[in-house]
C-alpha positions as CSV (number, residue, x, y, z in Angstrom):
1,X,20.9,6.2,2.9
2,X,21.8,3.8,0.1
3,X,23.0,0.3,0.7
4,X,24.2,-2.0,-2.1
5,X,24.0,-5.8,-1.5
6,X,23.9,-8.7,-3.9
7,X,21.5,-11.6,-3.4
8,X,20.5,-14.7,-5.5
9,X,17.1,-16.0,-6.3
10,X,16.4,-19.6,-5.2
11,X,14.8,-22.4,-7.3
12,X,11.5,-21.6,-5.5
13,X,11.7,-17.9,-6.6
14,X,12.7,-16.7,-3.1
15,X,15.3,-14.0,-2.5
16,X,17.1,-13.2,0.7
17,X,17.0,-9.6,1.9
18,X,20.4,-9.2,3.6
19,X,20.4,-8.7,7.4
20,X,21.8,-5.2,7.5
21,X,19.0,-4.0,5.1
22,X,16.3,-5.8,7.2
23,X,17.6,-4.1,10.3
24,X,17.8,-0.7,8.6
25,X,14.2,-1.0,7.3
26,X,12.8,-2.8,10.4
27,X,11.8,-5.8,8.3
28,X,10.9,-9.0,10.2
29,X,9.2,-12.3,9.5
30,X,5.6,-11.7,8.2
31,X,6.3,-8.2,6.8
32,X,4.1,-7.6,3.7
33,X,5.4,-6.0,0.5
34,X,3.9,-4.6,-2.7
35,X,6.0,-5.7,-5.7
36,X,6.0,-3.4,-8.7
37,X,7.8,-3.9,-12.0
38,X,8.2,-1.8,-15.2
39,X,9.4,-4.9,-17.1
40,X,13.0,-4.4,-16.2
41,X,13.2,-3.3,-12.6
42,X,11.6,-4.5,-9.4
43,X,10.5,-2.3,-6.5
44,X,9.7,-3.8,-3.1
45,X,7.6,-1.5,-1.0
46,X,7.0,-2.4,2.6
47,X,3.3,-2.2,3.5
48,X,2.3,-1.2,6.9
49,X,-1.3,-1.3,8.3
50,X,-2.5,2.2,9.3
51,X,-2.6,3.0,12.9
52,X,-6.1,2.7,14.3
53,X,-6.0,6.3,15.7
54,X,-5.0,7.6,12.2
55,X,-7.7,5.6,10.5
56,X,-10.4,6.9,12.9
57,X,-9.2,10.5,12.3
58,X,-9.4,9.9,8.5
59,X,-13.0,8.6,8.9
60,X,-14.0,11.5,11.1
61,X,-12.5,14.0,8.7
62,X,-14.2,12.3,5.8
63,X,-17.6,12.4,7.5
64,X,-17.2,16.1,8.3
65,X,-16.3,16.9,4.7
66,X,-19.3,14.9,3.4
67,X,-21.6,16.7,5.8
68,X,-20.1,20.1,4.9
69,X,-20.6,19.4,1.1
70,X,-24.2,18.2,1.7
71,X,-23.5,14.8,0.1
72,X,-26.1,12.1,0.8
73,X,-25.6,8.4,1.1
74,X,-27.4,7.9,-2.3
75,X,-24.8,10.3,-3.9
76,X,-22.0,8.2,-2.5
77,X,-23.4,5.0,-3.7
78,X,-23.8,6.4,-7.2
79,X,-20.2,7.8,-7.2
80,X,-18.9,4.4,-6.1
81,X,-20.9,2.5,-8.7
82,X,-19.9,4.9,-11.5
83,X,-16.2,4.8,-10.5
84,X,-16.2,1.0,-10.4
85,X,-17.9,0.8,-13.8
86,X,-15.4,3.2,-15.4
87,X,-12.3,2.1,-13.6
88,X,-9.3,0.7,-15.5
89,X,-7.4,-1.9,-13.6
90,X,-4.4,-2.1,-15.8
């Protein structure tokens, strides 16, 4: 569903998300957003914390996969260190 609304930025850099869009997306006070730009456009992406049950399932599945592959804690520490060293944060 597409909704077109027009809003204006304030002197403090704030923008109002119109009420009908807030209702449609279930946005309320305190909702967090990631803001992404390509230099011309802005994308607001609502960020929701994962559900605890989903997070626990993810951790459990990860532990099973690690055990199945025979990966040791020292292997994980090396992978993390190497990844951080070679990561590009641009």
